PQR file with spaces between the fields and no chain letter, atoms N, CA, C, O and H, PARSE charges and radii, in Angstrom:
ATOM       1  N    MET     1     -38.676  283.619  175.603 -0.4000 1.5000
ATOM       2  CA   MET     1     -37.841  283.239  174.476 -0.0000 2.0000
ATOM       3  C    MET     1     -36.913  282.085  174.865  0.5500 1.7000
ATOM       4  O    MET     1     -36.707  281.160  174.080 -0.5500 1.4000
ATOM       5  N    ILE     2     -36.359  282.143  176.068 -0.4000 1.5000
ATOM       6  CA   ILE     2     -35.485  281.056  176.524 -0.0000 2.0000
ATOM       7  C    ILE     2     -36.291  279.767  176.663  0.5500 1.7000
ATOM       8  O    ILE     2     -35.791  278.681  176.369 -0.5500 1.4000
ATOM       9  H    ILE     2     -36.527  282.895  176.706  0.4000 1.0000
ATOM      10  N    PHE     3     -37.545  279.892  177.115 -0.4000 1.5000
ATOM      11  CA   PHE     3     -38.417  278.732  177.216 -0.0000 2.0000
ATOM      12  C    PHE     3     -38.641  278.115  175.839  0.5500 1.7000
ATOM      13  O    PHE     3     -38.721  276.893  175.713 -0.5500 1.4000
ATOM      14  H    PHE     3     -37.951  280.774  177.353  0.4000 1.0000
ATOM      15  N    GLY     4     -38.742  278.941  174.817 -0.4000 1.5000
ATOM      16  CA   GLY     4     -38.898  278.456  173.448 -0.0000 2.0000
ATOM      17  C    GLY     4     -37.683  277.662  172.991  0.5500 1.7000
ATOM      18  O    GLY     4     -37.825  276.629  172.338 -0.5500 1.4000
ATOM      19  H    GLY     4     -38.678  279.934  174.919  0.4000 1.0000
ATOM      20  N    PHE     5     -36.492  278.139  173.330 -0.4000 1.5000
ATOM      21  CA   PHE     5     -35.278  277.403  172.971 -0.0000 2.0000
ATOM      22  C    PHE     5     -35.215  276.064  173.713  0.5500 1.7000
ATOM      23  O    PHE     5     -34.800  275.053  173.147 -0.5500 1.4000
ATOM      24  H    PHE     5     -36.377  278.979  173.861  0.4000 1.0000
ATOM      25  N    PHE     6     -35.629  276.069  174.978 -0.4000 1.5000
ATOM      26  CA   PHE     6     -35.658  274.827  175.754 -0.0000 2.0000
ATOM      27  C    PHE     6     -36.614  273.818  175.123  0.5500 1.7000
ATOM      28  O    PHE     6     -36.287  272.636  175.015 -0.5500 1.4000
ATOM      29  H    PHE     6     -35.966  276.890  175.437  0.4000 1.0000
ATOM      30  N    LEU     7     -37.789  274.278  174.707 -0.4000 1.5000
ATOM      31  CA   LEU     7     -38.747  273.397  174.050 -0.0000 2.0000
ATOM      32  C    LEU     7     -38.218  272.908  172.703  0.5500 1.7000
ATOM      33  O    LEU     7     -38.487  271.778  172.296 -0.5500 1.4000
ATOM      34  H    LEU     7     -38.055  275.238  174.794  0.4000 1.0000
ATOM      35  N    ASN     8     -37.468  273.761  172.018 -0.4000 1.5000
ATOM      36  CA   ASN     8     -36.855  273.354  170.750 -0.0000 2.0000
ATOM      37  C    ASN     8     -35.890  272.192  170.977  0.5500 1.7000
ATOM      38  O    ASN     8     -35.874  271.231  170.208 -0.5500 1.4000
ATOM      39  H    ASN     8     -37.249  274.680  172.349  0.4000 1.0000
ATOM      40  N    ILE     9     -35.107  272.285  172.011 -0.4000 1.5000
ATOM      41  CA   ILE     9     -34.162  271.213  172.326 -0.0000 2.0000
ATOM      42  C    ILE     9     -34.911  269.918  172.643  0.5500 1.7000
ATOM      43  O    ILE     9     -34.523  268.846  172.179 -0.5500 1.4000
ATOM      44  H    ILE     9     -35.120  273.066  172.636  0.4000 1.0000
ATOM      45  N    LEU    10     -35.986  270.017  173.434 -0.4000 1.5000
ATOM      46  CA   LEU    10     -36.765  268.822  173.760 -0.0000 2.0000
ATOM      47  C    LEU    10     -37.403  268.213  172.511  0.5500 1.7000
ATOM      48  O    LEU    10     -37.462  266.992  172.370 -0.5500 1.4000
ATOM      49  H    LEU    10     -36.302  270.888  173.811  0.4000 1.0000
ATOM      50  N    GLY    11     -37.879  269.068  171.609 -0.4000 1.5000
ATOM      51  CA   GLY    11     -38.455  268.568  170.367 -0.0000 2.0000
ATOM      52  C    GLY    11     -37.435  267.873  169.495  0.5500 1.7000
ATOM      53  O    GLY    11     -37.743  266.866  168.858 -0.5500 1.4000
ATOM      54  H    GLY    11     -37.832  270.061  171.723  0.4000 1.0000
ATOM      55  N    MET    12     -36.232  268.397  169.461 -0.4000 1.5000
ATOM      56  CA   MET    12     -35.177  267.790  168.646 -0.0000 2.0000
ATOM      57  C    MET    12     -34.716  266.457  169.227  0.5500 1.7000
ATOM      58  O    MET    12     -34.319  265.562  168.481 -0.5500 1.4000
ATOM      59  H    MET    12     -35.983  269.215  169.979  0.4000 1.0000
ATOM      60  N    ILE    13     -34.764  266.319  170.540 -0.4000 1.5000
ATOM      61  CA   ILE    13     -34.381  265.049  171.159 -0.0000 2.0000
ATOM      62  C    ILE    13     -35.289  263.941  170.646  0.5500 1.7000
ATOM      63  O    ILE    13     -34.826  262.837  170.357 -0.5500 1.4000
ATOM      64  H    ILE    13     -35.087  267.047  171.146  0.4000 1.0000
ATOM      65  N    GLY    14     -36.590  264.235  170.532 -0.4000 1.5000
ATOM      66  CA   GLY    14     -37.519  263.250  169.998 -0.0000 2.0000
ATOM      67  C    GLY    14     -37.167  262.827  168.584  0.5500 1.7000
ATOM      68  O    GLY    14     -37.298  261.655  168.232 -0.5500 1.4000
ATOM      69  H    GLY    14     -36.966  265.131  170.767  0.4000 1.0000
ATOM      70  N    GLU    15     -36.724  263.771  167.778 -0.4000 1.5000
ATOM      71  CA   GLU    15     -36.339  263.449  166.401 -0.0000 2.0000
ATOM      72  C    GLU    15     -35.027  262.666  166.347  0.5500 1.7000
ATOM      73  O    GLU    15     -34.874  261.759  165.530 -0.5500 1.4000
ATOM      74  H    GLU    15     -36.618  264.724  168.064  0.4000 1.0000
ATOM      75  N    PHE    16     -34.094  263.019  167.212 -0.4000 1.5000
ATOM      76  CA   PHE    16     -32.798  262.341  167.194 -0.0000 2.0000
ATOM      77  C    PHE    16     -32.870  260.919  167.734  0.5500 1.7000
ATOM      78  O    PHE    16     -32.018  260.094  167.405 -0.5500 1.4000
ATOM      79  H    PHE    16     -34.219  263.757  167.876  0.4000 1.0000
ATOM      80  N    LEU    17     -33.869  260.617  168.556 -0.4000 1.5000
ATOM      81  CA   LEU    17     -33.983  259.280  169.118 -0.0000 2.0000
ATOM      82  C    LEU    17     -34.605  258.270  168.161  0.5500 1.7000
ATOM      83  O    LEU    17     -34.520  257.066  168.402 -0.5500 1.4000
ATOM      84  H    LEU    17     -34.561  261.287  168.823  0.4000 1.0000
ATOM      85  N    SER    18     -35.222  258.730  167.092 -0.4000 1.5000
ATOM      86  CA   SER    18     -35.888  257.816  166.169 -0.0000 2.0000
ATOM      87  C    SER    18     -34.959  256.751  165.593  0.5500 1.7000
ATOM      88  O    SER    18     -35.347  255.583  165.582 -0.5500 1.4000
ATOM      89  H    SER    18     -35.292  259.709  166.896  0.4000 1.0000
ATOM      90  N    PRO    19     -33.762  257.075  165.115 -0.5600 1.5000
ATOM      91  CA   PRO    19     -32.877  256.010  164.618  0.2800 2.0000
ATOM      92  C    PRO    19     -32.505  254.992  165.698  0.5500 1.7000
ATOM      93  O    PRO    19     -32.336  253.807  165.409 -0.5500 1.4000
ATOM      94  N    LEU    20     -32.382  255.455  166.930 -0.4000 1.5000
ATOM      95  CA   LEU    20     -32.079  254.548  168.034 -0.0000 2.0000
ATOM      96  C    LEU    20     -33.227  253.560  168.248  0.5500 1.7000
ATOM      97  O    LEU    20     -33.004  252.361  168.417 -0.5500 1.4000
ATOM      98  H    LEU    20     -32.520  256.417  167.165  0.4000 1.0000
ATOM      99  N    PHE    21     -34.457  254.080  168.238 -0.4000 1.5000
ATOM     100  CA   PHE    21     -35.618  253.208  168.392 -0.0000 2.0000
ATOM     101  C    PHE    21     -35.730  252.218  167.230  0.5500 1.7000
ATOM     102  O    PHE    21     -36.084  251.058  167.438 -0.5500 1.4000
ATOM     103  H    PHE    21     -34.638  255.053  168.101  0.4000 1.0000
ATOM     104  N    ILE    22     -35.435  252.666  166.018 -0.4000 1.5000
ATOM     105  CA   ILE    22     -35.478  251.771  164.859 -0.0000 2.0000
ATOM     106  C    ILE    22     -34.490  250.614  165.047  0.5500 1.7000
ATOM     107  O    ILE    22     -34.806  249.461  164.755 -0.5500 1.4000
ATOM     108  H    ILE    22     -35.147  253.609  165.849  0.4000 1.0000
ATOM     109  N    GLY    23     -33.312  250.934  165.530 -0.4000 1.5000
ATOM     110  CA   GLY    23     -32.317  249.895  165.784 -0.0000 2.0000
ATOM     111  C    GLY    23     -32.782  248.910  166.844  0.5500 1.7000
ATOM     112  O    GLY    23     -32.588  247.702  166.710 -0.5500 1.4000
ATOM     113  H    GLY    23     -33.055  251.871  165.768  0.4000 1.0000
ATOM     114  N    TRP    24     -33.399  249.434  167.903 -0.4000 1.5000
ATOM     115  CA   TRP    24     -33.913  248.554  168.959 -0.0000 2.0000
ATOM     116  C    TRP    24     -35.020  247.650  168.434  0.5500 1.7000
ATOM     117  O    TRP    24     -35.078  246.470  168.779 -0.5500 1.4000
ATOM     118  H    TRP    24     -33.556  250.415  168.013  0.4000 1.0000
ATOM     119  N    VAL    25     -35.903  248.202  167.597 -0.4000 1.5000
ATOM     120  CA   VAL    25     -36.989  247.397  167.036 -0.0000 2.0000
ATOM     121  C    VAL    25     -36.414  246.293  166.148  0.5500 1.7000
ATOM     122  O    VAL    25     -36.854  245.146  166.222 -0.5500 1.4000
ATOM     123  H    VAL    25     -35.857  249.161  167.317  0.4000 1.0000
ATOM     124  N    ILE    26     -35.445  246.630  165.319 -0.4000 1.5000
ATOM     125  CA   ILE    26     -34.828  245.624  164.443 -0.0000 2.0000
ATOM     126  C    ILE    26     -34.162  244.534  165.276  0.5500 1.7000
ATOM     127  O    ILE    26     -34.302  243.349  164.975 -0.5500 1.4000
ATOM     128  H    ILE    26     -35.088  247.562  165.258  0.4000 1.0000
ATOM     129  N    ASP    27     -33.435  244.930  166.326 -0.4000 1.5000
ATOM     130  CA   ASP    27     -32.791  243.933  167.184 -0.0000 2.0000
ATOM     131  C    ASP    27     -33.815  243.019  167.851  0.5500 1.7000
ATOM     132  O    ASP    27     -33.597  241.812  167.948 -0.5500 1.4000
ATOM     133  H    ASP    27     -33.321  245.893  166.571  0.4000 1.0000
ATOM     134  N    ALA    28     -34.926  243.585  168.310 -0.4000 1.5000
ATOM     135  CA   ALA    28     -35.954  242.771  168.960 -0.0000 2.0000
ATOM     136  C    ALA    28     -36.622  241.829  167.959  0.5500 1.7000
ATOM     137  O    ALA    28     -36.964  240.696  168.299 -0.5500 1.4000
ATOM     138  H    ALA    28     -35.104  244.566  168.231  0.4000 1.0000
ATOM     139  N    ILE    29     -36.807  242.301  166.724 -0.4000 1.5000
ATOM     140  CA   ILE    29     -37.398  241.428  165.702 -0.0000 2.0000
ATOM     141  C    ILE    29     -36.445  240.289  165.372  0.5500 1.7000
ATOM     142  O    ILE    29     -36.869  239.141  165.236 -0.5500 1.4000
ATOM     143  H    ILE    29     -36.529  243.221  166.448  0.4000 1.0000
ATOM     144  N    VAL    30     -35.162  240.599  165.242 -0.4000 1.5000
ATOM     145  CA   VAL    30     -34.175  239.563  164.950 -0.0000 2.0000
ATOM     146  C    VAL    30     -34.145  238.520  166.073  0.5500 1.7000
ATOM     147  O    VAL    30     -33.989  237.327  165.812 -0.5500 1.4000
ATOM     148  H    VAL    30     -34.817  241.532  165.352  0.4000 1.0000
ATOM     149  N    ASN    31     -34.293  238.972  167.316 -0.4000 1.5000
ATOM     150  CA   ASN    31     -34.299  238.060  168.464 -0.0000 2.0000
ATOM     151  C    ASN    31     -35.655  237.394  168.670  0.5500 1.7000
ATOM     152  O    ASN    31     -35.828  236.606  169.600 -0.5500 1.4000
ATOM     153  H    ASN    31     -34.420  239.941  167.528  0.4000 1.0000
ATOM     154  N    ASN    32     -36.622  237.714  167.797 -0.4000 1.5000
ATOM     155  CA   ASN    32     -37.971  237.144  167.860 -0.0000 2.0000
ATOM     156  C    ASN    32     -38.636  237.408  169.215  0.5500 1.7000
ATOM     157  O    ASN    32     -39.274  236.527  169.792 -0.5500 1.4000
ATOM     158  H    ASN    32     -36.481  238.354  167.042  0.4000 1.0000
ATOM     159  N    ASP    33     -38.473  238.636  169.706 -0.4000 1.5000
ATOM     160  CA   ASP    33     -39.037  239.039  170.994 -0.0000 2.0000
ATOM     161  C    ASP    33     -40.176  240.027  170.739  0.5500 1.7000
ATOM     162  O    ASP    33     -39.992  241.237  170.866 -0.5500 1.4000
ATOM     163  H    ASP    33     -37.955  239.352  169.237  0.4000 1.0000
ATOM     164  N    LEU    34     -41.349  239.509  170.379 -0.4000 1.5000
ATOM     165  CA   LEU    34     -42.472  240.375  170.005 -0.0000 2.0000
ATOM     166  C    LEU    34     -42.992  241.247  171.150  0.5500 1.7000
ATOM     167  O    LEU    34     -43.369  242.390  170.890 -0.5500 1.4000
ATOM     168  H    LEU    34     -41.499  238.526  170.276  0.4000 1.0000
ATOM     169  N    PRO    35     -43.034  240.780  172.398 -0.5600 1.5000
ATOM     170  CA   PRO    35     -43.449  241.698  173.469  0.2800 2.0000
ATOM     171  C    PRO    35     -42.506  242.904  173.600  0.5500 1.7000
ATOM     172  O    PRO    35     -42.944  244.017  173.892 -0.5500 1.4000
ATOM     173  N    GLU    36     -41.219  242.667  173.383 -0.4000 1.5000
ATOM     174  CA   GLU    36     -40.258  243.773  173.437 -0.0000 2.0000
ATOM     175  C    GLU    36     -40.465  244.736  172.266  0.5500 1.7000
ATOM     176  O    GLU    36     -40.314  245.948  172.425 -0.5500 1.4000
ATOM     177  H    GLU    36     -40.863  241.764  173.146  0.4000 1.0000
ATOM     178  N    VAL    37     -40.808  244.205  171.095 -0.4000 1.5000
ATOM     179  CA   VAL    37     -41.097  245.055  169.935 -0.0000 2.0000
ATOM     180  C    VAL    37     -42.263  245.982  170.256  0.5500 1.7000
ATOM     181  O    VAL    37     -42.200  247.182  169.986 -0.5500 1.4000
ATOM     182  H    VAL    37     -40.930  243.221  170.965  0.4000 1.0000
ATOM     183  N    LYS    38     -43.325  245.427  170.830 -0.4000 1.5000
ATOM     184  CA   LYS    38     -44.486  246.244  171.200 -0.0000 2.0000
ATOM     185  C    LYS    38     -44.114  247.306  172.217  0.5500 1.7000
ATOM     186  O    LYS    38     -44.563  248.447  172.118 -0.5500 1.4000
ATOM     187  H    LYS    38     -43.376  244.452  171.049  0.4000 1.0000
ATOM     188  N    ASN    39     -43.296  246.939  173.197 -0.4000 1.5000
ATOM     189  CA   ASN    39     -42.877  247.890  174.232 -0.0000 2.0000
ATOM     190  C    ASN    39     -42.048  249.028  173.631  0.5500 1.7000
ATOM     191  O    ASN    39     -42.268  250.197  173.950 -0.5500 1.4000
ATOM     192  H    ASN    39     -42.931  246.012  173.278  0.4000 1.0000
ATOM     193  N    ILE    40     -41.109  248.686  172.773 -0.4000 1.5000
ATOM     194  CA   ILE    40     -40.256  249.702  172.154 -0.0000 2.0000
ATOM     195  C    ILE    40     -41.079  250.638  171.273  0.5500 1.7000
ATOM     196  O    ILE    40     -40.885  251.854  171.301 -0.5500 1.4000
ATOM     197  H    ILE    40     -40.930  247.737  172.515  0.4000 1.0000
ATOM     198  N    ILE    41     -41.998  250.071  170.491 -0.4000 1.5000
ATOM     199  CA   ILE    41     -42.824  250.900  169.615 -0.0000 2.0000
ATOM     200  C    ILE    41     -43.718  251.835  170.438  0.5500 1.7000
ATOM     201  O    ILE    41     -43.943  252.982  170.050 -0.5500 1.4000
ATOM     202  H    ILE    41     -42.156  249.084  170.469  0.4000 1.0000
ATOM     203  N    MET    42     -44.231  251.341  171.586 -0.4000 1.5000
ATOM     204  CA   MET    42     -45.041  252.196  172.451 -0.0000 2.0000
ATOM     205  C    MET    42     -44.218  253.399  172.945  0.5500 1.7000
ATOM     206  O    MET    42     -44.682  254.538  172.892 -0.5500 1.4000
ATOM     207  H    MET    42     -44.048  250.410  171.902  0.4000 1.0000
ATOM     208  N    TRP    43     -42.993  253.131  173.424 -0.4000 1.5000
ATOM     209  CA   TRP    43     -42.146  254.222  173.905 -0.0000 2.0000
ATOM     210  C    TRP    43     -41.729  255.157  172.771  0.5500 1.7000
ATOM     211  O    TRP    43     -41.576  256.361  172.978 -0.5500 1.4000
ATOM     212  H    TRP    43     -42.617  252.206  173.466  0.4000 1.0000
ATOM     213  N    TRP    44     -41.547  254.603  171.583 -0.4000 1.5000
ATOM     214  CA   TRP    44     -41.203  255.407  170.409 -0.0000 2.0000
ATOM     215  C    TRP    44     -42.348  256.356  170.082  0.5500 1.7000
ATOM     216  O    TRP    44     -42.121  257.532  169.796 -0.5500 1.4000
ATOM     217  H    TRP    44     -41.671  253.625  171.416  0.4000 1.0000
ATOM     218  N    MET    45     -43.572  255.851  170.124 -0.4000 1.5000
ATOM     219  CA   MET    45     -44.735  256.702  169.856 -0.0000 2.0000
ATOM     220  C    MET    45     -44.873  257.800  170.910  0.5500 1.7000
ATOM     221  O    MET    45     -45.193  258.940  170.575 -0.5500 1.4000
ATOM     222  H    MET    45     -43.757  254.896  170.356  0.4000 1.0000
ATOM     223  N    ILE    46     -44.635  257.467  172.169 -0.4000 1.5000
ATOM     224  CA   ILE    46     -44.711  258.466  173.239 -0.0000 2.0000
ATOM     225  C    ILE    46     -43.651  259.539  173.029  0.5500 1.7000
ATOM     226  O    ILE    46     -43.931  260.731  173.155 -0.5500 1.4000
ATOM     227  H    ILE    46     -44.374  256.541  172.440  0.4000 1.0000
ATOM     228  N    THR    47     -42.429  259.111  172.707 -0.4000 1.5000
ATOM     229  CA   THR    47     -41.338  260.064  172.491 -0.0000 2.0000
ATOM     230  C    THR    47     -41.638  260.982  171.307  0.5500 1.7000
ATOM     231  O    THR    47     -41.425  262.191  171.399 -0.5500 1.4000
ATOM     232  H    THR    47     -42.201  258.142  172.604  0.4000 1.0000
ATOM     233  N    ASN    48     -42.128  260.429  170.200 -0.4000 1.5000
ATOM     234  CA   ASN    48     -42.443  261.249  169.024 -0.0000 2.0000
ATOM     235  C    ASN    48     -43.602  262.198  169.300  0.5500 1.7000
ATOM     236  O    ASN    48     -43.587  263.342  168.847 -0.5500 1.4000
ATOM     237  H    ASN    48     -42.301  259.447  170.125  0.4000 1.0000
ATOM     238  N    THR    49     -44.606  261.732  170.040 -0.4000 1.5000
ATOM     239  CA   THR    49     -45.741  262.590  170.362 -0.0000 2.0000
ATOM     240  C    THR    49     -45.306  263.756  171.245  0.5500 1.7000
ATOM     241  O    THR    49     -45.681  264.901  170.995 -0.5500 1.4000
ATOM     242  H    THR    49     -44.618  260.802  170.407  0.4000 1.0000
ATOM     243  N    LEU    50     -44.520  263.468  172.269 -0.4000 1.5000
ATOM     244  CA   LEU    50     -44.029  264.543  173.136 -0.0000 2.0000
ATOM     245  C    LEU    50     -43.131  265.516  172.356  0.5500 1.7000
ATOM     246  O    LEU    50     -43.204  266.729  172.554 -0.5500 1.4000
ATOM     247  H    LEU    50     -44.215  262.538  172.472  0.4000 1.0000
ATOM     248  N    GLY    51     -42.298  264.983  171.483 -0.4000 1.5000
ATOM     249  CA   GLY    51     -41.444  265.849  170.666 -0.0000 2.0000
ATOM     250  C    GLY    51     -42.266  266.763  169.773  0.5500 1.7000
ATOM     251  O    GLY    51     -41.926  267.933  169.599 -0.5500 1.4000
ATOM     252  H    GLY    51     -42.239  263.998  171.322  0.4000 1.0000
ATOM     253  N    ALA    52     -43.348  266.235  169.206 -0.4000 1.5000
ATOM     254  CA   ALA    52     -44.210  267.057  168.350 -0.0000 2.0000
ATOM     255  C    ALA    52     -44.936  268.125  169.169  0.5500 1.7000
ATOM     256  O    ALA    52     -45.084  269.263  168.722 -0.5500 1.4000
ATOM     257  H    ALA    52     -43.624  265.284  169.347  0.4000 1.0000
ATOM     258  N    ILE    53     -45.380  267.760  170.353 -0.4000 1.5000
ATOM     259  CA   ILE    53     -46.057  268.741  171.220 -0.0000 2.0000
ATOM     260  C    ILE    53     -45.084  269.850  171.604  0.5500 1.7000
ATOM     261  O    ILE    53     -45.426  271.030  171.525 -0.5500 1.4000
ATOM     262  H    ILE    53     -45.260  266.836  170.717  0.4000 1.0000
ATOM     263  N    PHE    54     -43.875  269.479  172.020 -0.4000 1.5000
ATOM     264  CA   PHE    54     -42.880  270.489  172.393 -0.0000 2.0000
ATOM     265  C    PHE    54     -42.523  271.386  171.216  0.5500 1.7000
ATOM     266  O    PHE    54     -42.377  272.597  171.383 -0.5500 1.4000
ATOM     267  H    PHE    54     -43.598  268.521  172.085  0.4000 1.0000
ATOM     268  N    ALA    55     -42.381  270.808  170.030 -0.4000 1.5000
ATOM     269  CA   ALA    55     -42.059  271.597  168.841 -0.0000 2.0000
ATOM     270  C    ALA    55     -43.201  272.542  168.491  0.5500 1.7000
ATOM     271  O    ALA    55     -42.957  273.680  168.089 -0.5500 1.4000
ATOM     272  H    ALA    55     -42.500  269.824  169.894  0.4000 1.0000
ATOM     273  N    GLY    56     -44.438  272.092  168.638 -0.4000 1.5000
ATOM     274  CA   GLY    56     -45.584  272.965  168.362 -0.0000 2.0000
ATOM     275  C    GLY    56     -45.663  274.133  169.325  0.5500 1.7000
ATOM     276  O    GLY    56     -45.920  275.264  168.913 -0.5500 1.4000
ATOM     277  H    GLY    56     -44.637  271.168  168.965  0.4000 1.0000
ATOM     278  N    ILE    57     -45.443  273.867  170.607 -0.4000 1.5000
ATOM     279  CA   ILE    57     -45.457  274.952  171.596 -0.0000 2.0000
ATOM     280  C    ILE    57     -44.315  275.921  171.323  0.5500 1.7000
ATOM     281  O    ILE    57     -44.487  277.134  171.439 -0.5500 1.4000
ATOM     282  H    ILE    57     -45.234  272.948  170.941  0.4000 1.0000
ATOM     283  N    GLN    58     -43.161  275.395  170.963 -0.4000 1.5000
ATOM     284  CA   GLN    58     -42.009  276.247  170.650 -0.0000 2.0000
ATOM     285  C    GLN    58     -42.313  277.156  169.466  0.5500 1.7000
ATOM     286  O    GLN    58     -42.000  278.346  169.503 -0.5500 1.4000
ATOM     287  H    GLN    58     -43.022  274.409  170.868  0.4000 1.0000
ATOM     288  N    ARG    59     -42.913  276.613  168.426 -0.4000 1.5000
ATOM     289  CA   ARG    59     -43.250  277.433  167.252 -0.0000 2.0000
ATOM     290  C    ARG    59     -44.256  278.512  167.622  0.5500 1.7000
ATOM     291  O    ARG    59     -44.160  279.643  167.146 -0.5500 1.4000
ATOM     292  H    ARG    59     -43.167  275.647  168.395  0.4000 1.0000
ATOM     293  N    TYR    60     -45.224  278.166  168.472 -0.4000 1.5000
ATOM     294  CA   TYR    60     -46.221  279.133  168.908 -0.0000 2.0000
ATOM     295  C    TYR    60     -45.559  280.266  169.698  0.5500 1.7000
ATOM     296  O    TYR    60     -45.867  281.438  169.480 -0.5500 1.4000
ATOM     297  H    TYR    60     -45.302  277.247  168.858  0.4000 1.0000
ATOM     298  N    ILE    61     -44.660  279.922  170.604 -0.4000 1.5000
ATOM     299  CA   ILE    61     -43.967  280.951  171.398 -0.0000 2.0000
ATOM     300  C    ILE    61     -43.146  281.855  170.494  0.5500 1.7000
ATOM     301  O    ILE    61     -43.168  283.074  170.665 -0.5500 1.4000
ATOM     302  H    ILE    61     -44.409  278.970  170.781  0.4000 1.0000
ATOM     303  N    PHE    62     -42.427  281.289  169.540 -0.4000 1.5000
ATOM     304  CA   PHE    62     -41.627  282.113  168.638 -0.0000 2.0000
ATOM     305  C    PHE    62     -42.506  282.985  167.748  0.5500 1.7000
ATOM     306  O    PHE    62     -42.134  284.117  167.440 -0.5500 1.4000
ATOM     307  H    PHE    62     -42.410  280.299  169.401  0.4000 1.0000
ATOM     308  N    GLN    63     -43.651  282.486  167.336 -0.4000 1.5000
ATOM     309  CA   GLN    63     -44.559  283.277  166.515 -0.0000 2.0000
ATOM     310  C    GLN    63     -45.092  284.473  167.302  0.5500 1.7000
ATOM     311  O    GLN    63     -45.136  285.590  166.786 -0.5500 1.4000
ATOM     312  H    GLN    63     -43.953  281.566  167.587  0.4000 1.0000
ATOM     313  N    ILE    64     -45.493  284.239  168.541 -0.4000 1.5000
ATOM     314  CA   ILE    64     -45.986  285.332  169.388 -0.0000 2.0000
ATOM     315  C    ILE    64     -44.874  286.352  169.617  0.5500 1.7000
ATOM     316  O    ILE    64     -45.115  287.558  169.556 -0.5500 1.4000
ATOM     317  H    ILE    64     -45.457  283.332  168.960  0.4000 1.0000
ATOM     318  N    THR    65     -43.665  285.877  169.880 -0.4000 1.5000
ATOM     319  CA   THR    65     -42.539  286.782  170.106 -0.0000 2.0000
ATOM     320  C    THR    65     -42.253  287.619  168.862  0.5500 1.7000
ATOM     321  O    THR    65     -41.999  288.819  168.967 -0.5500 1.4000
ATOM     322  H    THR    65     -43.470  284.897  169.930  0.4000 1.0000
ATOM     323  N    THR    66     -42.292  286.997  167.692 -0.4000 1.5000
ATOM     324  CA   THR    66     -42.053  287.715  166.441 -0.0000 2.0000
ATOM     325  C    THR    66     -43.130  288.763  166.201  0.5500 1.7000
ATOM     326  O    THR    66     -42.823  289.871  165.759 -0.5500 1.4000
ATOM     327  H    THR    66     -42.498  286.023  167.606  0.4000 1.0000
ATOM     328  N    GLU    67     -44.383  288.432  166.485 -0.4000 1.5000
ATOM     329  CA   GLU    67     -45.465  289.396  166.308 -0.0000 2.0000
ATOM     330  C    GLU    67     -45.317  290.578  167.254  0.5500 1.7000
ATOM     331  O    GLU    67     -45.576  291.718  166.868 -0.5500 1.4000
ATOM     332  H    GLU    67     -44.632  287.533  166.843  0.4000 1.0000
ATOM     333  N    ARG    68     -44.907  290.317  168.477 -0.4000 1.5000
ATOM     334  CA   ARG    68     -44.711  291.414  169.448 -0.0000 2.0000
ATOM     335  C    ARG    68     -43.573  292.331  169.028  0.5500 1.7000
ATOM     336  O    ARG    68     -43.663  293.549  169.178 -0.5500 1.4000
ATOM     337  H    ARG    68     -44.697  289.391  168.790  0.4000 1.0000
ATOM     338  N    ILE    69     -42.502  291.748  168.503 -0.4000 1.5000
ATOM     339  CA   ILE    69     -41.381  292.560  168.023 -0.0000 2.0000
ATOM     340  C    ILE    69     -41.836  293.417  166.842  0.5500 1.7000
ATOM     341  O    ILE    69     -41.486  294.594  166.748 -0.5500 1.4000
ATOM     342  H    ILE    69     -42.428  290.758  168.381  0.4000 1.0000
ATOM     343  N    GLY    70     -42.626  292.810  165.936 -0.4000 1.5000
ATOM     344  CA   GLY    70     -43.145  293.564  164.793 -0.0000 2.0000
ATOM     345  C    GLY    70     -44.044  294.707  165.226  0.5500 1.7000
ATOM     346  O    GLY    70     -43.976  295.794  164.653 -0.5500 1.4000
ATOM     347  H    GLY    70     -42.911  291.854  166.013  0.4000 1.0000
ATOM     348  N    GLN    71     -44.891  294.482  166.235 -0.4000 1.5000
ATOM     349  CA   GLN    71     -45.755  295.548  166.723 -0.0000 2.0000
ATOM     350  C    GLN    71     -44.965  296.664  167.365  0.5500 1.7000
ATOM     351  O    GLN    71     -45.296  297.837  167.193 -0.5500 1.4000
ATOM     352  H    GLN    71     -44.946  293.599  166.701  0.4000 1.0000
ATOM     353  N    SER    72     -43.920  296.317  168.106 -0.4000 1.5000
ATOM     354  CA   SER    72     -43.141  297.367  168.761 -0.0000 2.0000
ATOM     355  C    SER    72     -42.331  298.177  167.745  0.5500 1.7000
ATOM     356  O    SER    72     -42.026  299.343  167.995 -0.5500 1.4000
ATOM     357  H    SER    72     -43.651  295.364  168.246  0.4000 1.0000
ATOM     358  N    LEU    73     -41.977  297.576  166.599 -0.4000 1.5000
ATOM     359  CA   LEU    73     -41.247  298.321  165.577 -0.0000 2.0000
ATOM     360  C    LEU    73     -42.149  299.317  164.854  0.5500 1.7000
ATOM     361  O    LEU    73     -41.681  300.350  164.374 -0.5500 1.4000
ATOM     362  H    LEU    73     -42.224  296.628  166.395  0.4000 1.0000
ATOM     363  N    ARG    74     -43.433  299.009  164.778 -0.4000 1.5000
ATOM     364  CA   ARG    74     -44.359  299.912  164.098 -0.0000 2.0000
ATOM     365  C    ARG    74     -44.563  301.108  164.968  0.5500 1.7000
ATOM     366  O    ARG    74     -45.310  302.016  164.604 -0.5500 1.4000
ATOM     367  H    ARG    74     -43.813  298.170  165.168  0.4000 1.0000
């Protein structure tokens, strides 16, 4: 269960970083630095993908935990 909370935090970090990445992309576009735009977007995609993976694992762990609690109550 604690591992699930840890994964939840990691998943939320990916979501919270999106506005930061958007700002970096806008700044790079304004500075006409296209290689930097590509680099930032690549890291943004990696961060979002990892956040989604962590969130999916967290949901799976919580679902299994909820099912086990339900079985023990029966």
